[in-house]
Residue, then its C-alpha position, 0 to 999 in steps of 0.5 A: x342443907x336440905x336433902x333433895x329426896x325430902x323436899x316437896x317436888x314443887x319446891x324442886x321444880x321451882x328451884x330448877x325453873x329459876x336455875x334454868x331461867x338464870x342460866x339462860x339469862x346469864x348466857x344470853x347477856x354475859x356483860x350484864x351478868x358480870x356488871x350485876x355481880x360486880x355491883x352486888x359484890x361492891x355493895x357487899x364490900x361497902x357494907x363490910x367496910x362500913x361495919x369494920x369502921x364502925x366496929x373499930x371502937x370495940x377493937x382493943x389495942x392500937x395496932x389492931x385498930x389501925x389494921x381494922x381502919x386500913x381494912x375498912x378503908x380499903x373495903x370502901x375504896x374497892x366498893x366505890x370502884x366496883x360500884x362506879x366502874x363495874x366493867x373495869x373492876x371485873x377486868x381488873x379482878x380477872x387480870x389478878x386471877x390470871x396472875x394468880x393462876x400463872x403463879x400457881x401453875x409455875x409452883x405446881x410444875x416446880x413441885x412436880x419435879x421437886x417431889x420424890x414420888x413420880x406417880x402423880x408427877x404427870x397430874x401436877x404437870x398437866x394441872x400446872x400447864x393448864x393453870x399457866x394457859x388459862x392464867x395467860x389467857x386471862x391476863x391477855x384478855x381479861x374482858x373476854x375471860x370474865x364474859x366466858x366465866x359469866x357464860x360458864x356460870x350460866x351454863x352451870x345454872x342451866x344444867x343444875x336447873x335441868x337436874x332439879x327439874x328432873x329430880x322434881x318429877x322423880x320425887x313426885x313419882x316416888x312420893x306416896x299418894x296424898x291420902x295414903x298412910x304408911x304401914x308403919x304409921x298405921x301400926x302405931x295407931 
């Protein structure tokens, strides 16, 4: 990963402006954002499924081949579902996330009361209750939940973009003038 301080300020500025643009678009059109993301994910699943099925010949043994064939076929089915019906796919994925959050919340609450230490119990209970609440909301209305996620991603991109733009101006101000030669470089000459 590139260190922000070593990037040219113009690169930071460009990345920041792109982030701001993406964030504004994602928040202005969350439905379209979800559709695009699900279709892109479906395209990835399609390629992944095809590659898995093509690679079956290289898999040694019968059982691993069957697993690879089933995994490839499932990836293709999911891909076609996501590409053909992205709205329904997004709602289905969100519903499953809700189920996962409910299960996770229950397990966190159970863990809070089954652990011997009481010092972090309140944090596990609070986290479990939050998971339960969000999970139930996701399960009851997955369409609105996924739009909320798209809007939140847009907000995060907008905020990240603003930080990158701010860093660009900081780096520009901190950078030595274009023709300046550092003292260490002059002493080496």
